[in-house]
N, C-alpha and C positions, 0 to 999 in steps of 0.2 A: 213359474216356479220362483219362490222367494229366495233371494240370495242371503245366506247366513253371514252375519258380521262377526268374524272371529275376534275382532278388536273391540267388541262392545264393552262399555264400561260396566263393571260389577258394582252394584249399589247394595249397601247393607239394608236389610229388612228385618223386621221382627213381627211376624204375624202368623196366625194360625188359619188354615183353610182346610177344606175337605178335598182330597185328591181322588180323582176318578181312577178306579182300578177294575180290571176285568177278572171275573171269577169263573172258574170252570167247575161245573157241578159234576156229580158222580155219573150222570148220564151224558157227559161230554157236551152239554149245552152251555154256551157262553152267557153270562149275565154281567151286569155292571153294578158295582158297589162304590161306596164313598168311604174313605178312611182319613182320619185326621192327620195333618202334616204340619210341621213347623217350617215355614219358609224363612230362611235367614239371609239369603242373597238373591238378587235379581240381576240377570244378565240379558239385556235386550228383551226378547220375547220369551225368555226362559226363567223359570224359578228353580233355585237350588234349595233342596229341602231334605229333611229326615222324617220318617214315618213315626207316629206315636201309637202306642198300644197299651192295653191293660195286662196283657199276657207276659209272664216272666220268662217265657221261652217261645221261640219260633222255629219253624222247620229248618230253614237254611240261613242261619245268621245268629248274631249275638245281640242281646238287648242290654241296656244299661238303665238302672233305676234313676228316675229324676228325683231331685231333692223335694220338690213340691209339685202336685198335680197342676198343670196349667189351667184346667177348667175349674173355676171357683165353685161351681155347683156340684162337683164330684169329689168325694173323699177317698176314693180307691187309689191304690198305688198306680203310678204311671211310669212307662218305660219308653225309651226311644231306640229305634233299630240302628245299630252301629254301621250304617251304610248311607253315604251321601248320594242322593239321586238328583237328576235333572229332568224336567219335563216342561212342555210348553204351557203358557198361561191358560189356554183354553181348556185344559184338563183339570182346572181347579174351580171350585165354587167360591162364593163370596167370602169375605173375611169374617172370622169369628170374633165378635166383640166381647171384651171383658176377659179374654184369656191372656195370661202373661207367663213368660218363661223366667225362671229363677236366673239370676246373673251368673252363678257358678255353672249351671247347666248350659247356658248360652255360650259361655267361654269354652266349655268342654266340646261342644258341637263345632264351634269355629276352629278349635285346635284339630279336631278330627278331620275337618275339611282341608286344612293346611297340610296335614300329613299325607292325605290321599292325593293331593295335587301333584 
């Protein structure tokens, strides 16, 4: 069993990846899906991130509209879920090239992280 380092250095990151999520269908079968995530910090083997979505409402949470969609090929409105999450690096796919977060949105997400700490 690996020992977790609680004193791991937190490094700033600015990248978009797809995060592995488990979906439960109506007939109670588990399936795996991938959802876009903005990784803004890295702590050892863990990414700290917020989920991105096109939906202006979600079942159990609050979403905040982004100033600009991070995906340059998409013109639709984009939102981030107002919940900072952590997960291991192996549950993320490769980095999404060309995506960028607006500076104001990045600062708002980092402020959210500092408030939740």
